[in-house]
N, C-alpha and C positions, 0 to 999 in steps of 0.2 A: 520706490519707497526708500526713504532715508534710513540710516542705521538706527537713529533714535526711534523712528516709527516702527521699525522691525522689532526693536527691543520692547517697545510698549505693547505691540501685538503679541509678542511672546509672553509678557507678564499677564496680559488679560487672559490668554489661553490657559496659563498655569493656574491663575486664580479661579477661572471658570471651572476647571476640572476639580479643584478643591471644593468649590461650592456644590458641585454635583456629587461629591463623594467619590470621585474617580481621580486619584492623584496621578498626575501626568508623568510620562516617561518620554525619552527621546522618540521612540517609535510612535507613541500616541500623538506627539506633537507633529511629527512628519505627516501622519494621516490627517490630523485636524487642520493644520495650517497649509498643507499642500506644498511645503518646502522640501528641498532635498535633505537627506540625512546630514550632509556636510554643512548646509546652511543652519540647520537646527543646532548642531553641535557648536558651531562658531558663535551663534547668538547666546547659547547657554554658557559658553565659556566667558563671554563678555559680561553677561548678567551675574555670573558667579564672582567674577573679578571685582565687580562693583558692589558685591554683597546684597544683590537684589533678590536672589533665590537661594534656596537650600534644597539639597537632595542627597540621596544615597548614591554614591558612585558605584557603577557596575562595570563589568568587563567588556561591554559591547563596544562596537566601533561604528562610526568614527568617534573619537574621544574629544571632549569629555562626554561620557555616557552616564545618564542618571536614571534613577527610579524614584518614586515618591517625591516628586518636585513640589515645593511650596514657595510662595512669595514671602519674603522676609518682611520685617517691619519697615526697613528701608525701601523695599520694593513697593509696599503698600503706600508709603508716603509719596514715592515717585508717581504712582498711578493717580493719587489724589491731586497732586500738583498739576499733572498733565490734564486731568479732567477740569480743574479750575481754570487753567489757562485756555482750554477749549471753549468754556462757557463764556469767558470774557471777550473772546475774539469776535 
């Protein structure tokens, strides 16, 4: 899986949690995605650096560690663009 695919998978999981009324955390993402805690933290760090997610930082490890994760407007736009590209392929 490419880095971009992992990022999109992460965004879909975060958005799905929000839609179900269960805001995601690092631990829930580890459970949901089956990734290691380090992989989740690395992808969350990348998504945050690109301003694709927002969340409350917590003191857990590995860092960054978040609670109440949400997809930002930029993240939602990126998901729509990816979906449109997938439909046209």
